N, C-alpha and C positions, 0 to 999 in steps of 0.2 A: 504495500499499499504505499504510495508516494504523495497523496494529498490531492491529487491531479481531479478528482471528483468534486472534492470540497472547493477547490480553486474555481471548477466551472461553474459551481453553484455562485460562489461569491460575486463571478461577473456577471451572470444572469440577474442577480438582486440588485447589483450597482446599475445596470441598465433599467432595470424596471424604475428605480429611484429617479434616475434622470427622466424617463417619460412622464413620471409624476410631476417633476419640476416644471416640465414643458407645460403642461396644464396648468398649473399655478402662475406661470409667465402669462399665459394667455388670459386668465382671470383677471390677473393684475392689470393687464393693460386695458382690459373692458372696466374696470373700475377706475382707472385714471379717466378713460373716456368720458365716463358718466359725472365723475365726480370733480375731476379737476387734478392737476397736480399742484397741490397746495401744502401749506404745513398742517391745515386743519384735518385734511383728507389722510397725510401721512401720520399724524398722531393718531388718528382713529385706527389706522392698520397697525399701529404699534400697541395702542391698548388691546386690541383684538387678538394680536399675537404673541403679546409679551415682548415687544421688541422695543429698543429706543426709537425716538424720531427719528435719529440719523440712521440707523439701520433700516428702518422702515422707508426712507426717503432713496436710501442706495438701491434697495429691491425694486422701487416704483421705477426709477430711473432706468434700470436695467431690463425690467420688463418692456418699457416703452421702446428702447432701443433695438432690443432683440425683434420685436414685432414689426416695428415701423422701418428698421434701416438694415437689420442682419439678419434675412429671413433664412438664408442657407445654413447659418450657425443655429438659429431656432430648430430648422430641420433637423440638424445632427442631433441636438438635445431631445427632439421628439424621438428618434429612432435609438437614442441611448448609446450614441458613438461618441458623445463629451457628457460632463456633469455639469452642474450649473457655475462652479468655481471655474472650470476651463472655459465655458461660455463667457463668463464674466471677463477672461483674459483678450478677448475678442473684442468686447463691449469698450474697455478702458482705455486703448491706445486711439480708438477710433471717434471718442465721443467729442473731440474738439474739431472734427472734420465736417465740412457741408455734408447733406445727405447724399449728394450724388458720388462724392469720393467714399463715402461710408458704405455705400452698397457696392461700389467697384472693389473696394478691400473684401467686403464679404464673399464676393464672386471668386476674387482669385484663392480664397482661403476653403472654399468649398472642396471636399474631399481629402483634405490634408490634416484633418482633426483628429481623426479615429487613431488611437493607438499612441498619440502624442502626450507628454505630460503638461502641465498646465504652465511650467517655466518655458519650455520649448514652444508652445504657442504664444505666450506674449512676446518673446523675442522674434518669432516670425512674423506676427502681426505688426509689431514695431517695424521690422525691415521693410513689408509689404506698404506701411504707411508712407515711408520716406520715398519709397519707389513711385507711388501714385502720386505724391504731392512735393516733390522735391523742391518747389520755389517757397514752400511754405516752412520747411524744417529749421529755419533759423528763427523764424517768429516764433515757433513753438516751442524751441528749448529756451529762448529767451523768457517766454511766460513761463513755464515749467521751472526756470532755474528762480524766477523772481518768487516762487512760493517756498523756497527753503527754509526750513525752522528746526529747532530743536524741541524735542518733547520728552517730558518726564512723566511718566504710570508708575503707579504704586501697586505692587504685586501681594498676594495673599498672606504673604509671611514677612520675613524681617527683611527683605529685599525690595528694590525698584528697578526700572527698568528707565535708562537714558538713552535715547536715540535721536539720532540729527538726519534730517532729510536734506541731501547736500547734491551737486552735480555729481553724476556717475562716476567720472574719471578720479573726483576728488575722493570720493567716499571708497572707490577701489583700491588708490594709493594708500589712504590712510588704513584701511585694514589689512594691507599688505604689509605695512610698517610694524602695525600693533601684532600680526601672526608671526612675521621674520623675529621679532624681537623675543617673542614667546619662544619660539622654537631655539633660539639662541640659548637661551636661559635653560630650557630642558636638557639639551645638548650638555650644558656645563653642570648638570648635576641636580638642578631643582626638583624636588618631589612632587610640587604639584603639578596637577593636569595641565594639558594643554589649554582647556576651556577657563580654568581658575587664572592661568598665566594670562591669557590673553585680556581676561577683565582686570585684573590687575596692573597691567602694561596701560590699559586703557585709561583708566583712571589716573595711574600716576602722571601719565602725558598731559592730562587736563590739570592736575592739580599742581603741575610744575615740580613733583617731587624728585629727588636726584635717586631714589632707590625704593624699591617694591616694598610695601608696609610689610612687615613681619606678621602683623596682626590679621592680615589677609587669609593666614593658611590655614588649612583645618586644625582643630585644637590637636588633634592626635597626631599631628606632624610635627617634626622638628622644624627649628627656624630654617628660612629657604635664604639662600646666597643673594644678596643684592642685585637690583636690575642693572643690565649694561645700557647705560643711555648715552654715552659719547664715546666713539661716534655711533650713530644708530646703523643698525643692520643694513644692508641695501636689498630692497626688494624689487623685482622687477615686476612691471605690471604691462602687458603687451597691449597695444592698439595695432591693429590691421588696417592699412588704408591702401587702395590700390594707386598704380602710379600716375593715371591720369587724373585722378582725384587730387593727389599731393599737388601736381602743379597746375591745379585750376583749371583742368580743361572740361571736367564733368563735375558732376554733384553727387557721385554714388555714397552711400553712408559708408562709414567704417565700422569696426567691430570693436568693443572692449571685451577682452577675452574675460569671461564671467558673466558680464553683464548683457552684451547683446549691441545693437547698432548704436552707433554715435552721429549726429549730424555731420557732415563734410565740414562747413565752418569750422564746427569744435575740433574735429580731427586734425584739420589743417595747423589749426592754432598750436595743438600739442605737437605735432610733429616738426613744425618750424621754431619753437621754443628752445633756445639754446641751453636753458636752465630747466627744462622739463625734466619731471621725474619718472616720466612714462617711455617706453621703450617702442619706437615706431618700428613696424614691420611692414614693408612695402611689399604688396602682392602683385601677380599678373592680372591686369584689367579682365581678360578673358577666361583664364583657369582658376583663379584665386589662389594660386599656390606660391609660397613666398618666392620672394626674389632678392629682398634685403632684410638682414635682422638687426640693424644699426650697430655692426661691430666691423672691425677689419681684421681681426686676429683668427687664424685658422688652425686651431690646435686640437685634434682628435686626441681622445673620445669626448673631449667637453664640445667640439662643435658638433658631434654626433646628437648628444642629449639635447643641446641647444636647438638644433632642427626640429628633433622630435616634437619638442614642448612646443616650439612656433608652429609647426604644421598642426597639431592636434588641438591646440587653443585652450581646450578643457578637457577633463576627464571624459574618456572615449565612453564609458558606461551610458546607456541610453537613458537621456532625462537627468544626468547630473552634469551639473555647469560650474563646477568647482575650478578655478584657474589653473592653469597647467604649470604654474611657477612652483607649486608644492604637490604635485604627483609622482608616484613611483613609474619609473621606465620599467615596462613588464616584455618579457620575451613571450610573444604569442604562442610560438612552438618552444617549449621550455629550453633554455641552455642546457640542461642536463640530459635532454634529448636529441642533442645535436642542432638545437634551433641557432642561427647564425645570430650575431649582435650588429645588425645593420637595421638602417630605418624600415626596410622591408618586414621586418619582424618584430618591430618594437612600436607600442603603444602606450600612452600615458594613462594612468587609472590612479583614482585617489585611493589611499590607503583602504577605505572601507570595501571599496569596489575591487581594488586587488585582492582582497582576502575572498570576495566572492568568486572572483575568478578562479581560484584555486580550491575552492570546495568541490568537494564531488558531486558529479552530475554535470556542471556546467563545461561546455567547450566554446571556444574562440576561434574564429578564422580571419585574417586579414588579407584583403585584396591589395593587388599594386598599387591600385588609386585610392587607397585609404579606406576603402569600404570594409566595416566590421561585420562578421555574420557570427550571432550568439545563438546558442542552443541551452536552454535552460533545462534543470531536473526532471521538469514534467513535461518534455519535448517540444516546447514552444521556442518558434524560431523567430528572431529578431533581426533584422538589418538595419543597420546605421551607417548612412551615407558619410564621406568624407566632410570634415567640417568647413571647408571651401564652397560646398555644394550650396545651391541657392534654398533648398528646400532642407530646412532644419529638422524635419519630422524623421520617426522611423517606420519601417514597415514589418508588421507583424504577421505570424502564421498560427493558425490554431495546432494543437499537440497532432502530431502525426503528419501534419502537411509538409510538402515538401518546399513549399513557396514559388512554386513554379506554374500557379494557376493563371488563367488567361487573367490581363489586366495587371501584372506585376511588371513592373518596367524596372529593367536593370538601371543602374547609375552610370551614367556618361563615363568612358575611358579618359583618364586625364594621362598626362606624361609621368613614366615613373619617376619618383621624386630622388633628389640627391640624397647619397645613402650616408653622408658622414663619414666615408670610409676614409683609412688613410691615404696620404699620397704615394704615387708609385715608388717601389724600392724601399718602401717601409711595412710592407705587409708581413704580418706574422701568422704562424701557424701554431695550433695548439693541438698536439696529438694528429686525430685524423680529420679534425673539424675544419670546416672551410674558412678561407681567409676572412678577417673581419670586414673588409671592403666588399666582400661577396654581396651583391644587390639581385640576386635571382629571386623573383617573388616566389612565395610558398602557397602555390595553387593546389596541392594536393588534400588529402583529406585531413579534416580537422583532427588532430591528436588529443585525446583528454588529458587534462593536466593532474597533476599530483597536489593534494592538499599541501598548502603553505602554513607555516608557522610564525607569520607576521606579527608584530605587536599591535595591540589594538590601537585604534586611531585615537 
């Protein structure tokens, strides 16, 4: 018994809930048509359902958008292909668009939602919004950034949450600095968890303290070493921008690794700023593959590690958007099974999904163009296209399916990537394994990996 029957039942129930939510959306839209979208009508909905007035307004807004401007998304909800949260990820980025452009985005998203995570849908919709309305991207970015703020909310116990809404590239760089500092302390012997260290570093930077407060450690722990605050650890934050956009010939959106699309004017400002803390990655405007990684040194295997991280952008597990600056580089065909150490056999996985890959029953296969094929323990097949593909979703097939049914579109073939191998004359052999510079694609049958004993994230 592998739980496959129970998992199928869970999927059926989720789809039934989605269909009920579609009925709710239609009823809410009819209510607004009769009563109007006013504070009083939202208050009455809140009283009837035990919601706050703010939440009731949000639900009524969402219902109106889905019925009036996003019929294809509503149809996906009606058929159980997405839940209400995922539907809201289409409505959010399109809320400021005129009706005609919102309807156009909805049309372009049709058929691309089923099987995608909420985060993937949101990123794809934001990219589509920039594609259909490139002239409005600068104005939208200015309006969104004008709403930046800091919010303090109190939790149930003795803690509180301090959050800031910032420009995406600023927030990403700030988190990278906090995360890198925490990892440096952890490697130096600090016994606090990474989550505890990030929280302590975050508060210390805000309060201007020179060392992490010992009192922040758990009572059962011994005092921890002081934080290292000078000089701060270097944290790479990748911004991918195509060459024609960089020189101002086109206005294609760039991509901030881990976040999603950035308006072209914002990306150009980052790329041309000599004091920028972000690392700009120039990509081919036709294929999306990296052309330049913002450095002049070529020192394998560091060059290979840099290339794979730049190529993958985030963790390659479907639905995970952890930036590639803190992922594990993993051999798709294990190194112990004669898997070569080259870009054609390496992918970036966050520590959690690295452990999942090495759990019994999971198999991974990497194609030359970067497409990853995954089979789960219950024999579900998932195909994740390479990060530079415009379609950021995944293709899934049910248990036992081969994935070759009609309508399944294979990804476009891309030129084989640079392998990061050693220059000629420096190839090393280990026993009977292939040279490190070997870039032969591994297109053979997938090999089942062995369980790994990595430390928990």
